[in-house]
C-alpha positions as CSV (number, residue, x, y, z in Angstrom):
1,M,93.9,-11.4,29.2
2,G,92.5,-8.3,30.9
3,K,93.7,-6.2,28.1
4,K,91.5,-8.1,25.6
5,K,88.5,-7.6,27.8
6,E,89.1,-3.9,27.9
7,E,89.5,-3.7,24.1
8,T,86.2,-5.6,23.6
9,T,84.4,-3.3,26.0
10,E,85.9,-0.2,24.3
11,E,85.0,-1.5,20.8
12,Q,81.4,-2.2,21.9
13,A,81.0,1.3,23.2
14,L,81.9,2.7,19.7
15,S,79.2,4.2,17.5
16,L,78.9,2.8,14.0
17,E,80.5,6.0,12.6
18,E,83.4,5.7,15.1
19,A,84.0,2.1,14.2
20,F,84.0,2.9,10.4
21,A,86.5,5.7,11.1
22,Q,88.8,3.2,13.0
23,I,88.4,0.7,10.2
24,E,89.6,3.4,7.7
25,E,92.6,4.0,10.0
26,V,93.4,0.2,10.0
27,I,93.2,0.1,6.2
28,E,95.6,3.1,6.0
29,S,98.1,1.5,8.3
30,L,97.9,-1.8,6.3
31,E,98.6,0.1,3.1
32,S,101.7,1.6,4.6
33,E,105.0,0.2,3.3
34,E,106.6,0.6,6.7
35,I,104.3,-1.8,8.6
36,T,105.9,-5.0,9.8
37,L,104.3,-8.4,9.3
38,E,103.5,-8.7,13.0
39,E,101.9,-5.2,13.0
40,S,99.9,-6.1,9.9
41,F,98.5,-9.2,11.5
42,A,97.5,-7.2,14.6
43,Q,95.9,-4.5,12.5
44,Y,94.1,-7.1,10.4
45,H,92.7,-8.8,13.6
46,R,91.6,-5.4,14.9
47,G,89.9,-4.5,11.7
48,M,88.0,-7.8,11.6
49,D,86.9,-7.3,15.2
50,L,85.6,-3.8,14.3
51,L,83.8,-5.2,11.2
52,A,82.1,-7.9,13.4
53,Q,81.0,-5.2,15.7
54,C,79.6,-3.2,12.8
55,N,77.7,-6.2,11.5
56,E,76.2,-6.9,14.9
57,T,75.1,-3.3,15.2
58,I,73.6,-3.3,11.8
59,D,71.8,-6.6,12.5
60,R,70.3,-5.1,15.7
61,V,69.1,-2.0,13.8
62,E,67.6,-4.1,11.0
63,K,65.6,-6.1,13.5
64,K,64.1,-2.9,14.8
65,V,63.1,-1.5,11.4
66,L,59.4,-1.7,10.6
67,K,57.9,-2.0,7.2
68,I,54.5,-0.9,6.1
69,N,52.2,-3.8,5.0
70,E,49.5,-3.7,2.3
71,D,46.9,-2.7,4.9
72,G,48.9,0.4,6.0
73,G,49.9,-1.3,9.3
74,L,53.4,-1.8,10.5
75,D,55.1,-5.2,10.5
76,D,58.6,-6.1,11.9
77,F,61.2,-6.2,9.2
């Protein structure tokens, strides 16, 4: 149980670029012909966790983005 908490903390500390790089590694390992079924499930779960983190990061950034309204002022996106 402690290991899962460490993984979650580690994944949250990743930048978007680092998370994308790790997702690419997961995809490469899943494409390997030598991966076992158990390993593929673990890698799939890791990849989905990384994707969820990326989605959360992107959502936070989108909420901070401002757009210019017709009057030249700024509105929240």
